[in-house]
C-alpha positions as CSV (number, residue, x, y, z in Angstrom):
1,M,75.6,36.8,22.7
2,A,77.0,38.3,25.9
3,E,74.9,38.0,29.0
4,F,75.3,41.7,29.8
5,D,75.9,44.7,27.7
6,F,78.7,46.0,30.0
7,D,80.9,44.8,32.8
8,V,80.5,48.1,34.6
9,V,78.0,51.0,34.1
10,V,78.7,54.2,36.1
11,I,75.7,56.5,36.7
12,G,77.0,60.0,36.9
13,A,80.2,61.6,35.4
14,G,81.3,63.8,38.3
15,P,84.7,63.5,39.9
16,G,83.8,60.1,41.4
17,G,82.0,58.7,38.4
18,Y,84.3,59.6,35.6
19,V,87.3,58.5,37.6
20,A,85.7,55.2,38.4
21,A,84.8,54.6,34.8
22,I,88.3,55.3,33.6
23,R,89.9,53.1,36.3
24,A,87.5,50.2,35.5
25,A,88.4,50.5,31.8
26,Q,92.1,50.5,32.7
27,H,91.5,47.1,34.3
28,G,90.2,45.8,30.9
29,L,86.5,45.9,31.7
30,K,83.9,47.0,29.3
31,V,82.6,50.3,30.7
32,A,79.9,52.9,30.0
33,C,79.1,56.1,31.9
34,V,75.7,57.6,31.9
35,E,75.5,61.4,32.2
36,K,72.5,63.7,31.7
37,R,74.5,66.9,31.4
38,D,75.7,68.1,28.1
39,R,79.3,68.1,29.4
40,L,81.2,65.6,31.6
41,G,82.6,66.5,35.0
42,G,79.4,66.8,37.1
43,T,78.7,69.6,39.5
44,C,82.3,70.1,40.4
45,L,83.7,70.9,37.0
46,N,80.7,72.6,35.5
47,V,79.1,74.6,38.3
48,G,81.2,74.0,41.4
49,C,84.9,73.5,42.4
50,I,86.5,74.6,39.1
51,P,84.5,77.7,38.1
52,S,84.4,79.0,41.7
53,K,88.2,78.7,41.9
54,A,88.6,80.5,38.6
55,L,86.5,83.4,40.0
56,L,88.3,83.4,43.3
57,H,91.7,83.6,41.5
58,G,90.6,86.4,39.2
59,S,88.9,88.4,41.9
60,E,92.1,88.2,44.0
61,F,94.0,89.8,41.2
62,Y,91.4,92.5,40.9
63,E,91.4,93.3,44.6
64,E,95.2,93.4,44.7
65,A,95.3,95.8,41.8
66,H,92.3,97.9,42.8
67,S,93.1,98.3,46.5
68,G,96.6,99.5,46.0
69,A,98.1,96.6,47.9
70,L,100.9,96.2,45.4
71,A,102.2,99.7,45.9
72,K,104.4,98.5,48.9
73,F,106.2,96.3,46.4
74,G,106.8,99.2,44.0
75,V,104.0,98.3,41.7
76,K,101.9,101.5,41.3
77,L,98.8,101.3,39.1
78,G,96.5,103.9,37.7
79,S,92.8,103.5,37.4
80,V,91.7,99.9,37.6
81,E,88.5,98.7,36.0
82,L,86.6,95.4,36.3
83,D,85.7,93.7,33.1
84,L,83.2,91.2,34.5
85,P,82.3,89.5,31.1
86,A,86.0,88.9,30.6
87,L,86.4,87.3,34.1
88,L,83.3,85.1,33.5
89,G,84.6,84.2,30.1
90,E,87.9,83.0,31.5
91,K,86.0,80.9,34.0
92,D,84.0,79.3,31.2
93,K,87.1,78.7,29.2
94,A,88.7,76.8,32.1
95,V,85.6,74.7,32.5
96,K,85.4,73.8,28.8
97,E,89.1,72.8,28.7
98,L,88.7,70.4,31.6
99,T,85.3,68.9,30.6
100,D,86.7,68.4,27.0
101,G,89.7,66.7,28.6
102,I,87.5,64.2,30.3
103,A,85.7,63.4,27.0
104,F,89.2,62.8,25.5
105,L,90.1,60.5,28.3
106,F,86.8,58.5,27.8
107,K,87.7,58.0,24.2
108,K,91.3,57.1,25.0
109,N,90.2,54.5,27.5
110,K,87.2,53.3,25.4
111,V,84.6,54.3,27.9
112,E,81.2,54.8,26.2
113,W,79.4,58.0,27.2
114,V,75.7,57.3,27.3
115,K,73.9,60.7,27.2
116,G,70.7,60.9,29.2
117,E,69.1,60.2,32.5
118,A,69.3,56.7,34.0
119,K,66.4,54.9,35.7
120,F,66.8,51.5,37.2
121,T,64.4,48.8,35.9
122,S,66.0,46.1,38.0
123,A,69.3,45.5,39.9
124,K,70.9,44.6,36.6
125,S,69.3,47.0,34.1
126,I,68.6,50.6,33.5
127,Q,66.6,52.6,31.0
128,V,68.2,55.7,29.4
129,G,65.7,57.3,27.1
130,E,64.7,54.6,24.6
131,R,67.8,52.5,25.4
132,S,67.8,49.6,27.8
133,I,71.2,48.7,29.2
134,T,72.3,45.7,31.3
135,A,75.5,45.4,33.3
136,R,77.2,43.0,35.8
137,N,77.9,46.0,38.0
138,F,76.4,49.4,38.4
139,I,78.2,52.2,40.3
140,I,75.8,54.9,41.6
141,A,77.8,58.2,41.4
142,T,75.0,60.7,41.0
143,G,76.5,63.3,43.4
144,S,74.5,65.8,45.3
145,E,72.3,68.8,44.7
146,V,71.6,72.1,46.5
147,A,69.6,71.7,49.7
148,L,66.9,74.3,50.2
149,L,65.2,75.7,53.3
150,P,61.4,75.1,53.3
151,G,59.5,77.9,51.6
152,M,62.7,79.5,50.1
153,A,62.8,78.6,46.5
154,P,65.4,80.2,44.2
155,D,64.2,82.1,41.2
156,G,67.7,82.1,39.5
157,E,67.9,85.9,39.3
158,V,67.6,87.5,42.7
159,I,67.3,84.5,45.0
160,V,70.0,82.2,43.7
161,T,72.0,79.0,44.4
162,S,75.7,78.7,44.0
163,T,75.1,77.8,40.3
164,E,73.7,81.2,39.5
165,A,76.1,82.9,41.8
166,L,78.9,81.9,39.4
167,A,77.4,83.8,36.6
168,L,75.8,87.0,37.9
169,D,75.7,89.6,35.1
170,K,76.7,92.5,37.5
171,V,78.2,93.0,40.9
172,P,75.4,93.2,43.5
173,G,75.3,96.1,45.8
174,H,74.4,93.9,48.7
175,L,74.7,90.1,48.7
176,V,73.2,88.2,51.5
177,V,74.6,84.7,51.9
178,I,72.3,82.3,53.9
179,G,74.7,79.7,55.3
180,G,78.2,80.2,56.6
181,G,79.8,77.1,55.1
182,Y,82.5,76.6,52.6
183,I,80.6,77.4,49.4
184,G,78.8,80.5,50.8
185,L,82.0,82.0,52.1
186,E,83.9,81.3,48.9
187,M,81.2,82.9,46.7
188,G,80.8,85.7,49.2
189,S,84.5,86.3,48.9
190,V,84.4,86.6,45.1
191,W,81.7,89.2,45.0
192,R,83.0,91.1,48.0
193,R,86.4,91.5,46.3
194,L,84.6,92.7,43.2
195,G,82.7,95.4,45.2
196,A,79.6,94.0,46.9
197,K,78.7,94.4,50.5
198,V,78.4,90.9,51.9
199,T,76.3,89.7,54.8
200,V,76.5,86.1,56.0
201,V,73.7,84.6,58.0
202,E,74.5,81.4,59.9
203,Y,72.1,79.5,62.2
204,A,75.0,77.9,64.3
205,E,77.0,79.7,66.9
206,R,79.9,80.2,64.4
207,I,80.7,79.9,60.7
208,V,82.0,76.6,59.4
209,P,80.7,74.9,62.6
210,A,82.4,71.5,62.1
211,M,85.8,73.2,61.9
212,D,88.3,73.3,64.8
213,V,86.9,76.1,67.0
214,E,90.1,78.1,67.3
215,V,90.6,78.1,63.6
216,A,86.9,79.0,62.9
217,N,87.1,81.9,65.3
218,A,90.3,83.2,63.7
219,F,88.7,82.8,60.3
220,A,85.7,84.8,61.3
221,K,87.9,87.6,62.6
222,V,89.8,87.8,59.3
223,L,86.6,87.9,57.2
224,K,85.1,90.6,59.4
225,K,88.3,92.6,58.9
226,Q,87.9,92.2,55.2
227,G,84.4,93.7,55.4
228,F,82.1,90.7,55.8
229,E,79.2,91.2,58.1
230,I,78.7,87.9,59.9
231,M,75.5,87.1,61.8
232,T,75.8,83.9,63.7
233,S,73.1,82.2,65.9
234,T,70.6,83.7,63.5
235,K,67.6,82.1,61.9
236,V,66.2,83.1,58.5
237,T,62.4,83.0,58.6
238,S,61.6,84.2,55.1
239,V,63.1,85.4,51.8
240,V,60.7,87.5,49.7
241,R,61.6,89.0,46.3
242,N,60.6,92.6,45.8
243,G,61.1,93.6,42.2
244,A,64.8,93.8,41.5
245,G,65.8,92.9,45.1
246,A,64.7,90.8,48.1
247,T,63.9,91.1,51.8
248,V,65.4,88.6,54.2
249,T,63.7,88.3,57.5
250,V,65.9,87.0,60.4
251,E,65.6,86.5,64.1
252,P,67.9,85.1,66.9
253,A,68.2,81.3,66.6
254,A,67.0,81.1,70.2
255,G,64.0,83.2,69.4
256,G,63.4,87.0,69.7
257,T,62.7,90.1,67.7
258,A,62.7,89.8,63.9
259,T,64.6,92.2,61.7
260,E,64.7,92.7,57.9
261,I,67.7,92.8,55.6
262,V,67.3,94.4,52.2
263,A,69.4,92.6,49.5
264,D,70.1,92.9,45.8
265,V,70.9,89.2,45.6
266,V,70.3,86.4,48.1
267,L,72.5,83.3,47.9
268,L,70.9,80.1,49.4
269,S,73.9,78.1,50.6
270,V,72.8,75.9,53.5
271,G,74.3,72.7,52.2
272,R,73.7,69.9,49.8
273,R,71.7,66.7,49.7
274,P,72.3,63.3,48.0
275,N,71.0,63.3,44.4
276,T,69.1,60.0,44.2
277,D,65.7,61.4,43.1
278,G,64.5,60.0,39.7
279,L,66.8,56.9,39.8
280,N,63.9,54.6,40.6
281,I,66.3,53.0,42.9
282,E,63.5,51.1,44.5
283,A,63.5,48.7,41.6
284,T,66.9,47.4,42.7
285,G,65.9,46.5,46.3
286,I,68.2,49.2,47.8
287,V,66.6,51.0,50.7
288,L,67.9,54.6,51.1
289,D,68.8,56.3,54.4
290,R,67.7,59.9,54.2
291,G,68.4,59.9,50.5
292,R,71.8,58.3,51.0
293,V,73.0,54.9,49.7
294,M,74.5,52.9,52.5
295,V,77.6,51.0,51.5
296,N,80.2,48.6,53.0
297,S,83.9,49.5,53.3
298,D,84.5,48.3,49.8
299,F,81.6,50.5,48.4
300,S,79.3,47.6,47.7
301,T,75.7,47.8,48.8
302,A,73.4,45.2,50.2
303,V,72.5,44.2,46.6
304,P,75.2,42.2,44.8
305,G,76.6,44.0,41.8
306,L,75.4,47.5,43.0
307,W,78.0,49.9,44.3
308,A,78.0,53.6,45.3
309,I,80.5,56.3,45.8
310,G,80.8,60.1,46.4
311,D,78.2,62.4,47.7
312,V,75.4,59.8,47.6
313,V,77.1,57.8,50.4
314,P,77.9,58.9,53.9
315,G,80.8,61.2,54.6
316,P,82.0,64.6,53.6
317,M,80.7,65.8,50.2
318,L,84.1,66.5,48.7
319,A,85.3,65.9,45.1
320,H,88.6,64.4,46.1
321,K,86.8,62.0,48.5
322,A,84.6,60.9,45.5
323,E,87.7,60.5,43.3
324,D,89.5,58.2,45.7
325,E,86.3,56.2,46.3
326,G,85.9,55.9,42.5
327,I,89.3,54.4,42.1
328,A,88.9,52.1,45.1
329,C,85.5,50.9,44.0
330,A,86.7,50.1,40.4
331,D,89.7,48.2,41.9
332,N,87.3,46.2,44.1
333,I,85.1,45.3,41.1
334,A,88.2,44.2,39.2
335,G,89.1,41.8,42.1
336,L,91.8,43.9,43.5
337,T,91.9,45.6,47.0
338,G,90.7,49.2,46.9
339,Y,90.6,51.2,50.1
340,V,90.0,54.7,51.3
341,N,91.1,56.0,54.7
342,H,88.2,58.2,55.6
343,H,90.1,59.4,58.7
344,V,92.5,61.3,56.4
345,I,90.4,63.3,54.1
346,P,91.6,67.0,53.8
347,A,89.1,69.8,53.4
348,V,89.9,73.4,52.2
349,V,88.0,76.7,52.1
350,Y,89.5,78.6,49.2
351,T,89.1,82.1,50.6
352,Q,92.0,84.4,51.2
353,P,93.5,83.4,53.5
354,E,92.7,79.7,52.8
355,V,91.6,77.4,55.6
356,A,92.6,73.7,55.4
357,T,92.1,70.8,57.8
358,V,92.7,67.1,58.0
359,G,92.0,64.7,60.8
360,K,90.5,65.4,64.2
361,T,89.7,68.8,65.8
362,E,90.5,69.6,69.4
363,E,86.8,69.4,70.2
364,E,86.5,65.9,68.7
365,L,89.5,64.7,70.6
366,K,88.2,66.1,73.9
367,A,84.7,64.5,73.3
368,A,86.4,61.1,72.6
369,G,88.5,61.4,75.8
370,I,91.8,61.2,73.8
371,A,94.7,62.8,75.5
372,Y,96.6,65.0,73.1
373,K,99.3,67.7,72.8
374,A,98.9,70.7,70.5
375,G,101.6,72.7,68.8
376,K,100.9,76.0,67.1
377,F,103.1,78.3,65.0
378,P,102.0,81.6,63.5
379,F,102.8,82.7,59.9
380,A,103.9,86.0,61.4
381,A,107.1,84.2,62.5
382,N,107.6,82.4,59.1
383,S,110.2,84.0,56.9
384,R,108.5,83.4,53.6
385,A,105.2,84.8,54.8
386,K,107.1,87.7,56.3
387,A,108.9,88.4,53.0
388,N,105.6,88.2,51.1
389,R,103.9,90.6,53.6
390,D,101.2,88.0,54.0
391,T,101.4,86.8,57.6
392,E,97.8,86.1,58.5
393,G,97.1,82.8,60.3
394,F,98.8,79.9,61.8
395,V,99.4,76.1,61.7
396,K,98.2,73.8,64.5
397,V,99.3,70.2,64.9
398,L,97.5,67.8,67.3
399,A,99.3,64.7,68.4
400,D,98.5,61.8,70.7
401,A,99.9,62.6,74.2
402,T,101.3,59.0,74.6
403,T,102.4,57.9,71.1
404,D,103.0,61.3,69.5
405,R,101.1,60.1,66.4
406,V,99.6,63.1,64.5
407,L,95.8,63.1,64.9
408,G,94.9,66.3,63.2
409,V,96.4,69.4,61.4
410,H,94.6,72.7,61.0
411,I,95.9,75.6,58.9
412,I,94.7,79.1,58.2
413,G,97.0,81.0,55.8
414,S,97.4,81.9,52.2
415,M,99.0,78.5,51.3
416,A,96.9,76.3,53.5
417,G,95.3,74.4,50.7
418,T,98.6,73.3,49.3
419,M,100.3,72.7,52.7
420,I,97.6,70.4,53.9
421,A,98.8,67.7,51.5
422,E,102.0,67.2,53.4
423,A,100.0,66.8,56.6
424,A,97.7,64.2,55.0
425,I,100.7,62.2,53.7
426,A,102.3,62.2,57.1
427,M,99.1,61.0,58.7
428,E,98.5,58.3,56.1
429,F,101.9,56.9,57.0
430,G,101.2,57.2,60.7
431,A,103.8,59.9,61.3
432,S,104.5,61.3,64.7
433,S,104.9,65.1,65.3
434,E,108.6,64.3,65.8
435,D,108.7,62.8,62.2
436,I,107.5,66.0,60.8
437,A,109.8,68.1,63.0
438,M,112.9,66.1,62.0
439,T,112.1,66.3,58.3
440,C,114.2,68.9,56.5
441,H,112.0,71.6,54.9
442,A,113.3,74.0,52.3
443,H,114.0,77.5,53.4
444,P,112.3,80.0,53.0
445,T,108.9,78.3,52.5
446,H,105.5,78.4,54.1
447,P,105.7,74.6,55.0
448,E,108.4,75.5,57.5
449,A,105.5,76.7,59.7
450,L,104.2,73.1,59.7
451,K,107.6,71.9,60.8
452,E,107.7,74.5,63.6
453,A,104.2,73.6,64.7
454,A,105.3,70.0,65.0
455,M,108.3,71.1,67.0
456,A,105.9,73.1,69.2
457,V,104.0,69.9,70.2
458,T,106.9,69.3,72.5
459,G,107.3,73.0,73.4
460,K,110.5,73.5,71.4
461,P,109.9,75.6,68.3
462,I,112.9,77.5,67.1
463,H,111.5,80.8,65.8
464,M,109.1,81.8,68.5
């Protein structure tokens, strides 16, 4: 009889967990994945990345058609109506296709899906319902959950989290978003395009406060031009439901006179927290740090055979980070060398325009005392953007003043999320700004703006 039921058991089937399970199985290991949801894919596929992008995409079409923006291209439309159930249905269809796809991949790779909630009984065993499971290795990949402000509990109808904001049954007259981060701005963009008035309340001095300041400031200007009301340096002191609506009380972050905002829907979007509650992780000997599992560079913990990846470990809570960590962790368990370069993790805000960033910001470089040169190029001077009549934004390349190695790239523009991949690849290979500048880019394309920004590092862009 085998000493253990499985070689690897992954707890959580989000982007990190399901990828880790498949990778481990590809290495010939006997693998199970425990997931308490009815569908695989975790928060990202079910109530996060994927459904939000489906709504963002559909709402962009609606706004283009409804606003008359297509008329300049000779596309003149009559009356345009919103069919919200159809939009939500298409979102649900995309989610189902992708979650069903993961179930197929589990079967293909012989990964057993154990349905239920896992609780550790020791460092080598868990309980899932009535079933006890042992394994040589456990990967904790339980992701994160919505963080809430004290005294501000969602009711799922008027006071909601991002989960409910993906499925509102009507367009709110006034949506108040508490938190000016990625998720709040994306969901605010969806409902603004569909007709809602949107107010964003952010405690920090600016929205997306960790972003490069120049990019964040340009981003705020664009959103305000689109109709967002943005209140920064503002503290929310209470959210009270009043029948079919709610009253949000705010005051200056530094203190001052309180004011009230009447809302139809309030979206609580102040961040996320590691989802380690209910695991009985104490039974393993692991000590959490503010809910996080502390790991070594190979994703092992202080307890042999226990590993952790994704949102439950330090670092940005991003699906693609979790995926890469899942692959690397499985490789390490299999005796190979898995590694993730956490200095080159791109991040994207999928608004319109998109905002994408990878590497260091100017503020981080200044704080670290690193001498650098910056090159910037506007999309207003990019031929493809000009032809598309979509010239908002710019590309900024930051390079070491001595070695010319690229240290950071920051983009605001309609294609930013796609373009940032080139920057990440360049940085992963240790490219200089000259390397990017001397690489031939197809014409006319948006990525030419990255090439020109790289040329601008040395003060020699061609088209400006």
